[in-house]
N, C-alpha and C positions, 0 to 999 in steps of 0.2 A: 642944777646949772652951776652952782659954785663948786660942787664936788667934781664936776667934769673939768673945770678950769684948774682946780688944785691938782687933780691927777695929771693933767697935761703939763703943769709946771714941774711936778716931780719927774715925769718922764723926760722933759726937756733938760732938767738938771742932770739926770743920769746920762743922757746923750752928751752933754757938755763935759762931764767927767771923763767919759770914754774918749772923746776927741782930744781933750787935754792930755790924757795919758798916752794916746797914740802920738801926739806931737812930741811929748817928752821922750818917747822911745826913738823917734827919728833923730832927735837932737843929740842924745847921749851916745858916747862911743863905747864905753865899757859895759860888759854884760852885768856887772854888779850895779852900776848906776841905772841901767835900763830896768832892772828888776824893781827898783824903787818906784818907777812910774807905772808898773803893772799893778801894784797894790791898790791904788784907788779904783781902778777899773774892776778889780777882783773883789773888793770889799764894799766900797761906797756905792757904786752903781747898782749892784743887786739889792741893796737895802732901799735905795730910792725907788727902784721898780716895785719892790714889795710894798712900800708905803703907797705908791700909786694904785696898785691892785687893791689894797685895803680900803683906800678912799673910794675907789670906783665900785667895788662889789660889797663893801661892808664886811661884817663878820659872817663868813659863809665857808662852805667846804673849799671853794676856790681860793679864798684868801688864806685859809689854814694850810692848804697844800703849798701855796706859794711861800708862806713863811717857813714851812718845813724845808723847802728847797733852799731858801735864803740862809737858814741856819746851817745846813750842810755845807754850803759854799763858804760861809764865814768861818766855820770850824776847819774846813779842809784847806783853805787858801794859804794860811801860814805854813802848813806842812809841805804844800806843793812848792812854795817859795824857797823853803829851806832845802828841799831836795834838789831844786834847780840850781841853787847856789853851790851846793855840795858837788853836784855833777860837773858844773863849770870849773870849780876849783880843782877837782881830780883831773879833768881833761887838761887844764892849764899846766898842772904839775907834770903830767905825762908828756905833753908836747915839749915842755921846757927841758927835759932830759932826754937824751937819745936812748931809746929802749927798743928791744926787739931785734929782728934779724939785721936791720940796717946798721946797728951799732956793733955788729960782730957777735952778737949773742944768739944762741939758738932760740927758735920760737918756743913758747910754753908747751910743756908736755914732752919735749925731746930732751934726752939725756946727752950730756957731753961725754966724749970718750976719755 
């Protein structure tokens, strides 16, 4: 009975973290600021769900597989955030300068006479 309540509390906390992150995404204007609000949903919420599964099912195959998935998410989330910021910055730099055929330059792969 107490374990069910504790698991529900952790799941509710995970939902609150995701909702707060979504609200932050809606409020922020810049892609760099928005990415800061993705981090809690990507790191904190899965850990809270993993704790809820551990409380509910105890130490079992289900909980070990859940923690393996949580470990993968926690390890890969910073790399995904870095790649997203890098892509946004590259895109911002390309849009900032006129490049390509519209700027009077030939498209890539074509030689100029």
